[in-house]
N, C-alpha and C positions, 0 to 999 in steps of 0.2 A: 504494500500500500504506500503510494507516494505521499510525502508531506511537503508543505511549503513553510519556509521560515519567514516570520514577521520581524522586521527590523524596528528600531526605536521610534522612527517616525510613524510607522504603521500603528504602533501601540499608542503613540500620542494622539493620533487621529481617532482611534477607537475610544480612548478615554474622554476626549473632548465631546464626541458625539453621544457617549453614554450620559454625560452631564447635561447636554443640550442638543438634541437632534434637529432643532430648528435653525441651527447656524447656517448661514449662507456659505457657499463655497469660498467666497472671498474672505469672510470672517474666519472660517476654519483654516484656510491657508495661512492667514496672518498669525494665528495662534500656534501653528506648528512650524512656522518659519519656512514656508514653501511659497512658490508662486501658484496662482490659481489653477493653471492647466495641469501640472503634475500632481497637485493635490487631488483634483477631481479624478484623475486617472487612477490614483491609489484607492480612492473610495470605491470606484467602479470594480477594481480588482478584488477588494475586500468583499464586495457584494457577490461577485461571481464565485469566490471561494466559499461562500456561505457563512463567513464570519459575522457579517452584518445580516441578520435575519430579516428584520423589518423595522419600520419606524412607527411609533404610536404616540398618542397624547395620554399622559397619566392624569386621570381625573381624581378629584377629591370626593370620596364616597360620602363624607358627612354632608357636603353641600347638596348632594343628590338624594339625600335621605336614605342611603344604604348603610344602616348603622349597626348591623349584626353580622359578626364573623363567627363561624363555627368550623370545627375540625371533626370530620366524620370518618369513622373506621368502618370499612365494609369487608365482609367475609363472603366468599362464594361457596356454593355447594361443591364445586369441583374446580381444580386448577388446570384443566385441560386447555390447550391453546385456543380451540374455538370459543370456549367460555370467556377467556381473557379478552379475545378480540371483540366479541360481542359486547362485553361490558364497556370496553374502551369506546366503541362507536356510540353506545348509548350515552356515556358521560360527555362526549364531545358535543352532543346536541343540547346539553343543559347549560344555559348561560350563567346560572348561579355558581357553577363550579369554576373557581379561579385556577386551582391547581389540582392535579391528581397524580399520585405516586403509587407504583407497584412496590409493595413492602415485603420485608422478611418478618418473621414472627407469627403471632397468632392470627393477625388479620391480613387480608390480601392487598387492600388499598387504603390509602389515607387521602382524604379530600379536604381542601380548604374552600369553603363556600362563603358567599356574601349575599345577604338578603336585607330587605327593608325592615322587617320586624320578626318577632317570634312566630306569629301566625304564618308568615311566608316560609319560615324555616320548617315549620311542621308540615306545611303543604308540600315542600320539596321532598322531605323524608318519606312521608306517608303516601303521597300520591304519585311521586315520580321515582325516587330511588328504590323504594321497596317493591316497585312493580317491574323492575328490570329483571329479565329472565336470568335465573342462576344465583341471585343474591339470597344468602341464607341468614345473615344477621347484619344489623346496622347499629352503631353506637356513636353518639354525638357528644361533643364537648364545646361549650361556649367560651369565647375569648372575652375576658373582662376589659382588657386594654392592650392596645398595640404599643409595645415598647420600642421596637426597632423595625424598620422596613426599608430595604434597599433594592434598587434595580441595577446598580452599577457593579459589574463583575470586577474582582480585584486583579487587575493586570499590571504587573510590575515592568516599568520601562527598562529596568536594569537586568531583567531576566529574559533570555531568548525564549520565544514562543514558536512551537511547531504546530501548524494547522493540518489536521487530518480531514480528508473529504468526508462530508456528512451524507448519510443515506437519506434519500427522499422518502423512504418508508417510515422514517421517524414520525412524520406528521400525517394526520388524517384530515382531509377536507380543509387544509390551510388555505386562506385567501391568497391570491397571487401577490407576489412580492412587489412593492413599489420602489422604484429606483430613487436614488438620492436626487433631490431637487435643489438646485443651486440658488433658488430664489427664497425670500423670507417665507416662513411658515408660522402658523399659529401654534401655540403650545400651552397646555394647561398643566400646571405643576401640582402634584399630589401632596397634600399636607398630612400631618399626623391625625389620626382619627381615634376617638375614644369610643369603644364599643361597650354597650351595656349587656348585662347578663341576667337571665331569669332561668329558673329550673324548668326543664322540659320532662314531664312525666317521671319524676324521681331521679333515677340514675342516668337518664338519657338513652336508655336501651330501647330500641324499636324492633318489633317483629318484622320478619321479611315478607310476610303475607298478610293480607287484610281479611277480616271476617267476611 
């Protein structure tokens, strides 16, 4: 498998874009001490390599009234590959699921979900997650307060970075990638959000099937 080495300038570009993806090409070039043309060429190369996956606006959930964050553990009846793939496809269709991890240990998946209130969380668990084929148990935990939240990956300019080609099969139904726009763009910065907590049915344990 071939790898591509990123130099210090590449890493500076990545760090700048991680902090503010709305920088124009001229602004970015100035920050990394390049002229605009080679700077844009490097950004295009980083996009082709898959290092830059996409650009998004980070919204403030508190402003939008999305004040409840929960972590949900899901266990499947079987861990056969078709069951895992079916669950992944079902989860991808749920907008409330911010992150989903295949785990070691007693439970198969850990989800981070965000909803407007406790009623919405209950609806997500009872009417959506529990109805996914193959789910045997669901356990939820509510977040009281977000202490730290980062979107910037720790890339050290003093350490060489080797980039491995990424498989397109990693993503399911991912929207088409938007190339870097050298013109100014709007950006909404996400702030810290205080989540509230209430008890859901005692210990947060939900049955996998409905009566």
